C-alpha positions as CSV (number, residue, x, y, z in Angstrom):
1,X,0.1,-0.1,-0.1
2,X,1.2,3.6,-1.0
3,X,2.5,5.9,1.8
4,X,1.3,9.5,1.9
5,X,3.6,12.0,3.0
6,X,2.9,15.7,3.9
7,X,5.4,18.2,2.7
8,X,5.1,21.6,4.2
9,X,7.0,25.1,4.0
10,X,7.2,24.8,0.2
11,X,8.2,27.7,-1.8
12,X,5.2,29.4,-3.7
13,X,7.2,28.8,-6.9
14,X,7.5,25.2,-6.3
15,X,5.6,22.8,-8.9
16,X,4.3,19.5,-8.8
17,X,7.2,18.3,-11.1
18,X,9.6,19.8,-8.9
19,X,8.2,17.8,-5.9
20,X,8.0,14.5,-7.9
21,X,11.6,14.9,-8.9
22,X,12.7,15.6,-5.5
23,X,11.1,12.7,-3.9
24,X,12.0,10.5,-6.8
25,X,15.6,10.7,-5.6
26,X,14.4,8.4,-2.6
27,X,12.2,6.2,-4.3
28,X,9.3,5.3,-6.7
29,X,6.6,8.3,-6.5
30,X,2.9,7.4,-7.3
31,X,1.8,10.8,-7.1
32,X,2.7,14.3,-6.2
33,X,0.3,17.2,-5.5
34,X,0.8,21.0,-4.5
35,X,-2.5,22.5,-2.8
36,X,-3.4,25.8,-4.3
37,X,-6.1,28.4,-3.2
38,X,-9.2,27.6,-4.9
39,X,-9.7,31.5,-5.4
40,X,-6.4,32.8,-6.4
41,X,-4.8,29.5,-7.7
42,X,-1.6,30.3,-5.7
43,X,0.1,27.7,-4.0
44,X,-0.7,27.4,-0.2
45,X,2.9,26.3,0.5
46,X,2.2,22.5,1.2
47,X,1.4,19.4,-0.6
48,X,1.5,15.5,-0.6
49,X,3.5,12.8,-2.1
50,X,2.3,9.3,-2.3
51,X,5.2,6.8,-2.4
52,X,4.7,3.1,-3.3
53,X,7.1,1.5,-0.8
54,X,6.9,2.3,3.0
55,X,10.7,2.0,3.5
56,X,11.3,4.3,0.7
57,X,8.9,6.8,2.2
58,X,10.6,6.4,5.7
59,X,13.8,7.3,3.9
60,X,12.5,10.1,2.3
61,X,11.1,11.7,5.5
62,X,14.7,11.3,7.1
63,X,16.4,12.6,4.1
64,X,14.3,15.7,3.2
65,X,12.8,16.7,6.6
66,X,14.5,19.9,7.5
67,X,16.5,20.1,4.2
68,X,16.7,23.1,2.0
69,X,14.4,23.3,-1.2
70,X,14.3,26.3,-3.2
71,X,15.5,28.4,-0.3
72,X,13.0,27.0,2.4
73,X,13.5,24.3,5.1
74,X,10.9,21.4,4.2
75,X,8.8,19.8,6.8
76,X,8.2,16.2,5.8
77,X,6.2,13.7,7.7
78,X,3.7,10.9,7.2
79,X,0.2,12.4,6.5
80,X,-2.4,11.9,9.1
81,X,-5.8,10.9,8.0
82,X,-8.3,13.7,6.9
83,X,-10.8,14.2,9.9
84,X,-14.3,13.4,9.3
85,X,-16.4,16.4,8.5
86,X,-19.7,16.8,10.5
87,X,-21.6,18.4,7.8
88,X,-22.4,21.1,10.5
89,X,-23.6,24.6,9.8
90,X,-27.3,24.7,9.1
91,X,-30.0,22.3,10.2
92,X,-32.4,20.5,7.5
93,X,-34.9,23.5,8.2
94,X,-32.2,26.0,7.2
95,X,-31.3,27.0,10.7
96,X,-33.6,30.0,10.9
97,X,-36.7,28.3,12.4
98,X,-39.0,28.3,9.5
99,X,-37.1,26.5,6.9
100,X,-37.5,29.5,4.3
101,X,-34.8,31.8,3.3
102,X,-36.2,34.6,1.7
103,X,-39.6,35.1,3.5
104,X,-39.4,37.3,6.5
105,X,-41.1,36.2,9.5
106,X,-44.5,38.0,10.5
107,X,-42.9,39.6,13.4
108,X,-40.5,41.4,11.3
109,X,-43.4,42.7,9.1
110,X,-45.1,44.1,12.2
111,X,-42.2,46.1,13.2
112,X,-42.1,48.2,10.0
């Protein structure tokens, strides 16, 4: 099973190809991704690398954690599983009591 690594403190100019080439020095890389802001498209300064072999992934952590890459000291460790999202926010009725969004309550009409 592939091991997923978190790579933090990336330069904002780093590309996915740069990340794949760097970690390719430690072993077989199955995927590399740099996370970008969904509005601006700019890198958020971190990414993930999946490596096929667990021993190679551990070697990459030891080799690259704290090492300089494009002028920045990388943070590399095994990625933690993403926490479950609760869905939170609004209730099924919209969270405002009546289940309608655009219709003001009768009390609101009486005040004006």
